[in-house]
N, C-alpha and C positions, 0 to 999 in steps of 0.2 A: 140055479148053479151060480154061485158068486165068484168062482175061480176066473171067470172071463169078464169081470167088471171093468168096463171102460168108462171114461168120463162123459160119454154121450155127445158132448158138444166141445169143439175145439176152442181154445182161447184165441182172442183176436187182438192185434196191436191197435193202438190209437191211430186215427186216420185224419189227415189234413185234406180238405177239399177246397179247391179254388172257387170263389164266389162265381155263380153262374154255371158251374159244372154240375153234371148229373152224378148223384151218389146212389149206388145200389148195394144192398147187402142181404145175403141169405147165409145163415150160419152153416159151418161145416159140421156135419154129424159124423161121429166116429164111434159107432156102436156095432161091434161085430156080431152080437147075438140077437139083435132086433132090427127090423126094417121099417116098422111103423112108429112114427114119432108125432107128438103134438108140440107145436111151438106156441109160446106165449111171450109177447113183448111187454115187459114191465115198464119200459120207458124208451123213448126215441126222440130224435130232434123234431121240433115243432114244424119244421119245413118238410118233413117226410110223411109219407102215407104208406099203408100196407097194401100190397097187391099180391094175393096168393102167398102169404107168409114171407114175401120179400119186401124190404124197406126200399122205397124209391123216393127221390126228391131232388130238387135243384137247390144247391147251396146258395144262401143269401149273400148279397154283396156287402157283407160286413163281417167283422171279427166276432165270432160267437163259438163257444164250446158247449156241447150238449152230450149227454150220455145215452148209449144204447145198452139196454139190459134185456137179455132174452133167456127164456127157460125152455129146455127141451125135455120132454117126458116120454118114456117108453112104458111098457106094461108094469115094470117093477120100481122105477125110480125116476127122479128128476135131477137135472143138473142145470146150472146157470153160468152165464158169462157176461161180462160187460166191458165196454171200451168207450173212449171219448171220440167224438167227431168234431173237428174244428173247421169252421168255415173261415176263409180269409180273403182279403182283397189283395191281389197281386200288385206289388209296388208299395203297399202300406206297411212298411217295415216296422214302424213304431206303433202299430195297431190303434191308430186314432180314427179309423174308418174313413180316412181321406188320403188321397195320394197327392202329396204336395212337397215343397222344398224341404220340409222337416224330415221327410223320409230319406232324401238324398243326404242330408246332414247326418242322420242316424246311421246310414250305411258307411259314410266316410269315417265316422267315429268308430264303428265296428272294425273296419279294415285297418285304419291307421293308428287308432288311439286305445285299442283294447276295450272298446265299449261292448255292451252286451250284443249277443247275436240276436237277430230277429226271433221273436217268440215262435213264429212259423217260418222256418228257414226259407222255404220257397217264396214267401212274400217279398224277400229281399233279392231273389234271383230273377230280376225282371227281364233279363234277356234270355233266360232259359238255358244257360250254358252249363248248369250243374254246380256252379260256384258263385259266391258273392265276391265281386271284385270291382275295380274302378270302372269297368265297362258298364256295370249296372247303374252306377252313379251318372255316367254320361248318358245312358239310355233314358234315365228318369229326367234329367235336366232337359234333354232334347224333347221329351214328351211334354213336360210342364211349360217350357218357355218357347219352343219352336214348332209345336204342332206335330211332333214325331209320333210314331205308332204307340198305342197304349201298352202299358206293361204286360208282359206275357202274351202279347198278340200272336207271336209265332210259336207258342208252346203247343 
């Protein structure tokens, strides 16, 4: 019966994962006429592994974007979905894979001179306030030059 055709697998938004944090993913199945499905991952981040059809991994401490592509099949059909997973270093607003004074300058340029937003917004929100503002610059300068807490330490 094709009148009840669902897409089988829900689409997923891109995901940003802070370096060192755990990433877990299992697709949402939306198939009202079948309960048995087979999953096949066509691609996933090199830092992940499959555990019982769930992707699990610890994000690397560097900026990298990789794709997750998964297919779900039931008795009659197959559907697929994909999304990007980006690993980032908190405080590395300019995605150089280093946290340094250049990141503070990048954030100042973003806040006051109309410069580009950090590619991963959360990489510039080093004090975890939910916004990027002068407090993030002060936090970074304190970390870089005065031994203050690492970026996103309290997140």
